[in-house]
N, C-alpha and C positions, 0 to 999 in steps of 0.2 A: 376664291374661297379655299381656306386651308382645310386640310384633311388630317385627322389623327392617324399616326402610324402606330401599328400594334406590334407587340412582342413577336419576333421572328423576322420583322422587316430589317434588312441589313443597315439601313440608315441609322438605326438606333445604336449600332455598334461602331459607328465612325467617330474619329476624333475630329472635332470641329475646328475650323480656322477662325482667327480673330476677325472681328468686324473692323474694317478700315475707315469707312465713312458712315456717318449717320445720315441716311437718306430718307426722303418722305416715304419710300416703299418700306423701309425698315420700321419706321414709326407706325405706319398703317398695319404692318404685320404684327407688331407688338400689341397694338390696340385690339386687333382681332383675336390674338392669343389670350388677352385678358378676358374678353367676352367668352371665348371657348372654355377657359378655365372656370369661370363663374357658372356657365350653363351646365357644366358637368360636375359642379360642386367640388372642384379641385382647389388646391392651394398653391400649385406651381405648375409651370409648363415651360419646357426648354425647346429651343429651335428644332433639334432633331426629331422631336415628337410630332412636328408638323412638316417633316421632310426637308428641313433647311440645315445645312451643315456649317453654320456659323455660330460663334460664341455669344449667344444672348438668351435671356430667359425672362419670364415674368413670374412673380410670386406674390402671395398675400399673407400677411401676418394675421392669422385667424383671431388673435386676441384684440387687435386694434383695427382690423380691416384695411390696414395700410397696404397699398399696392406698390411693389418695387418693379421697376423695369431696368434690368441689369444688362449692360453691354460689356463684354469682355470681363466678366467677374473672375476674381482670383481670391482663393482662400489663402490668406497670409499665414495664419496659425490656427491650430486646433488644440483644444484643452486636452490634458492627459486624463481628466475625469470623463468617463463615458456613461451613457445611459441607454437603456433598451426601450424602444417605442415601436408601436405598430406602424408599418408603412404600407402604402399601396401606391399604385401608379396608373394614370389614365391610359397608359400604353400596355398595361398588363391586366387584361380583363378576363373574368370568368364566363361561364356559359350564360349567365344572366345579363351579360353586357356591362357589369359593374366591376370596379377594380377588386382584385384579390389582395389580401393583406397578410403580412407576416411580421413578426418581431425582428428588429434589426438593431444591433449595437453600433452606436456612433459616438464621436466626441460630443460632450454636453454643450460646449460653446466654441465659437469660431470667430476669427477676425476676417472680415471680407472687404475687398476693395473692388469698385466697379465704376463704369462711366454711365451717367444717366442720359436720358433722351436729349438733354440740352447740351451734352458734351462736357459736363462737369464731372470731375473725379470725386467720388464719394467713398466713405470709409465707415464701417460700423462693426461693433462687437455685438454678436447675436448669441443668445442662449435659448435653451428649451426648444419649443416648436419651430420658431423662425430659423434657428441654427440647423435643425433637422432638415427643413425644407431647402435651404440654400445648399446644403451638402448633397441632398438627393438630386437637385436640379443641376448643380455644377458637375456632378457625376455624369449626367446625361451628355454634357458637352465633351466628355472624354470617352464616350461609348460604353459607360458602365451603368448597369441597371441594379436596382436594390436587391434583386434576386441573386446577384453575384456575391452578396455578403452571407447568404444562407449556407448551411451545411448541405452536402450532396443529397442527403435523404429529404431534408425539408424542401430544397429546391425542386426535387423530383415530384414530391407530393403536390406542391403548389403548381408546377407546370402541368400536371395531369388535369387540374381544374381549368387552367388556361387553355390547354389543347382541346378540351371538351367544348370550349366556347368557339373554336375555329372550325368545327365540323359542319 
């Protein structure tokens, strides 16, 4: 059974290694991550969030409910146009056990390439919310959290809420 890693756990700051083989264990883990994500009303979950330092993630496009299982995702390009959206994270929880949120500026659209669970290389241009999710989740694979994009003051205020939740 997978367990969610929370802000402060060092695994969330590790740079993940590429997946070399698509094994039944990997596929089972991804299925379990999709279930965890849904159970917690999330739209994305990356391997380090469940303590695995490999480059894979699951995400859902909230507009279409399409589930993506991405192995070794790479963002090939990012638009110069940016937008600000509210972001939260299933690993960054407040005292109520729910994610804390803050506005984050990111590129509006991205081009991403990944391997699916069948071993096929896929490629997509994503914009809006799906682009935001894939950027947030691929950041996790590089040990980056959305709070790293906040100003020092904003991050400190947000982390006070998070730390109250860990007492």
